[in-house]
DOGUVEX-69682 format. One record per residue (C-alpha): x, y, z. Coordinates in nm, 2 decimals. Layout:
<sites>
east	north	up
X	Y	Z
...
</sites>
This chain:
<sites>
east	north	up
0.00	0.00	0.00
0.29	0.23	-0.06
0.40	0.41	-0.38
0.77	0.40	-0.44
0.98	0.66	-0.64
1.03	0.44	-0.94
1.24	0.45	-1.26
1.13	0.22	-1.55
1.43	0.14	-1.78
1.43	-0.02	-2.12
1.54	0.03	-2.48
1.28	0.17	-2.72
0.98	-0.06	-2.80
1.00	-0.26	-2.49
0.68	-0.13	-2.32
0.80	0.15	-2.09
0.52	0.39	-2.18
0.25	0.12	-2.18
0.36	0.00	-1.83
0.38	0.36	-1.71
0.02	0.41	-1.83
-0.09	0.09	-1.65
0.09	0.19	-1.33
-0.07	0.53	-1.35
-0.42	0.39	-1.38
-0.37	0.14	-1.10
-0.23	0.38	-0.85
-0.50	0.63	-0.94
-0.80	0.39	-0.94
-0.66	0.18	-0.66
-0.63	-0.20	-0.64
-0.92	-0.34	-0.44
-0.76	-0.69	-0.39
-0.47	-0.53	-0.22
-0.67	-0.29	-0.01
-0.51	0.01	-0.20
-0.76	0.29	-0.23
-0.57	0.49	-0.49
-0.40	0.83	-0.48
-0.41	1.16	-0.67
-0.18	1.14	-0.97
-0.04	1.43	-1.18
0.05	1.30	-1.52
0.28	1.53	-1.72
0.24	1.39	-2.08
0.49	1.60	-2.27
0.45	1.41	-2.61
0.09	1.31	-2.56
0.19	0.94	-2.56
0.07	0.83	-2.22
-0.29	0.96	-2.20
-0.32	1.03	-2.57
-0.54	1.34	-2.52
-0.77	1.46	-2.79
-0.92	1.81	-2.73
-0.82	1.78	-2.36
-0.98	1.44	-2.30
-0.75	1.13	-2.24
-0.82	0.86	-2.49
-0.64	0.60	-2.28
-0.75	0.50	-1.93
-0.52	0.67	-1.69
-0.73	0.65	-1.37
-1.02	0.85	-1.22
-0.79	1.04	-0.98
-0.54	1.14	-1.25
-0.50	1.50	-1.37
-0.33	1.52	-1.71
-0.11	1.81	-1.83
-0.08	1.74	-2.20
0.18	1.86	-2.45
0.37	2.06	-2.18
0.75	2.04	-2.13
0.80	1.80	-1.84
1.01	2.04	-1.63
0.75	2.31	-1.64
0.47	2.06	-1.61
0.60	1.91	-1.29
0.63	2.26	-1.13
0.28	2.35	-1.25
0.14	2.02	-1.11
0.30	2.09	-0.77
0.16	2.44	-0.75
-0.19	2.38	-0.87
-0.31	2.02	-0.84
-0.17	1.88	-0.50
-0.08	1.54	-0.64
0.04	1.25	-0.43
0.24	1.12	-0.72
0.38	1.28	-1.04
0.42	1.06	-1.35
0.62	1.16	-1.65
0.81	0.99	-1.94
1.17	0.98	-2.05
1.40	1.17	-1.82
1.76	1.24	-1.89
1.77	1.59	-2.04
1.93	1.89	-1.88
1.72	2.02	-1.59
1.52	1.70	-1.53
1.71	1.64	-1.21
1.62	1.98	-1.07
1.25	1.92	-1.15
1.25	1.58	-0.99
1.42	1.71	-0.68
1.16	1.98	-0.65
0.89	1.71	-0.67
1.06	1.50	-0.40
1.12	1.80	-0.17
0.75	1.88	-0.19
0.68	1.53	-0.04
0.54	1.40	-0.37
0.64	1.06	-0.52
0.78	1.03	-0.88
0.74	0.76	-1.13
0.92	0.80	-1.46
1.11	0.62	-1.74
1.45	0.63	-1.91
1.59	0.48	-2.22
1.85	0.21	-2.15
1.93	-0.16	-2.14
2.04	-0.16	-1.77
2.12	0.06	-1.47
2.49	0.04	-1.55
2.42	0.18	-1.90
2.22	0.47	-1.75
2.52	0.57	-1.54
2.69	0.70	-1.85
2.43	0.98	-1.86
2.51	1.26	-1.61
2.16	1.37	-1.51
2.05	1.01	-1.45
2.37	0.91	-1.28
2.33	1.19	-1.03
1.98	1.07	-0.94
2.10	0.71	-0.90
2.39	0.81	-0.68
2.17	1.02	-0.46
1.94	0.72	-0.42
1.64	0.92	-0.54
1.46	0.61	-0.68
1.34	0.34	-0.44
1.27	0.10	-0.72
1.42	0.03	-1.06
1.23	-0.18	-1.31
1.42	-0.31	-1.61
1.22	-0.41	-1.91
1.29	-0.60	-2.23
1.10	-0.75	-2.51
1.24	-1.10	-2.45
0.90	-1.25	-2.41
0.72	-0.97	-2.58
0.72	-0.60	-2.49
0.69	-0.53	-2.11
0.89	-0.84	-2.00
1.02	-0.76	-1.65
1.39	-0.85	-1.64
1.47	-0.71	-1.30
1.33	-0.52	-1.01
1.60	-0.36	-0.80
1.58	-0.19	-0.46
1.72	0.16	-0.50
1.85	0.20	-0.15
2.09	-0.09	-0.14
2.09	-0.18	-0.51
1.99	-0.54	-0.43
1.79	-0.74	-0.69
1.44	-0.81	-0.56
1.34	-1.00	-0.87
1.52	-1.13	-1.17
1.34	-1.31	-1.46
1.43	-1.68	-1.46
1.59	-1.67	-1.11
1.27	-1.67	-0.90
1.10	-1.97	-1.05
0.93	-1.74	-1.31
</sites>
């Protein structure tokens, strides 16, 4: 019943955005079987890929407690969400550009959780990108989820605890 600061990692075409959308819907609507009631989500959809808004209306199911800021630069959008929508969680896609770290730190310093994605094949590959490396070293993310297309897009390869960098789940190693 807790939302973790999470970074989804995968190369293009492996299901990051689709999984991000599904996570958004589930944490917004809640998961009855788990006793999770859902929380307010601020979705900053810079390229209109997550909610696929048309005339301001999401065409994809992103949850009843989700406010969507469509076609807005993610750094500006995160600030706007914090100031006007009082979200419990902010969701955005594809971090790694200049200034993304400052916006993410602003979100965290406001007591709001962050769920986002980054292009890469592994955490070690992400460490070659300055903005993302800094977030990893500062232990901003409580969970890393590494995806592939090994068994179709959205195959979960690993789930890693961000505090101690221990593998919580690895495909093929847990009887799965």
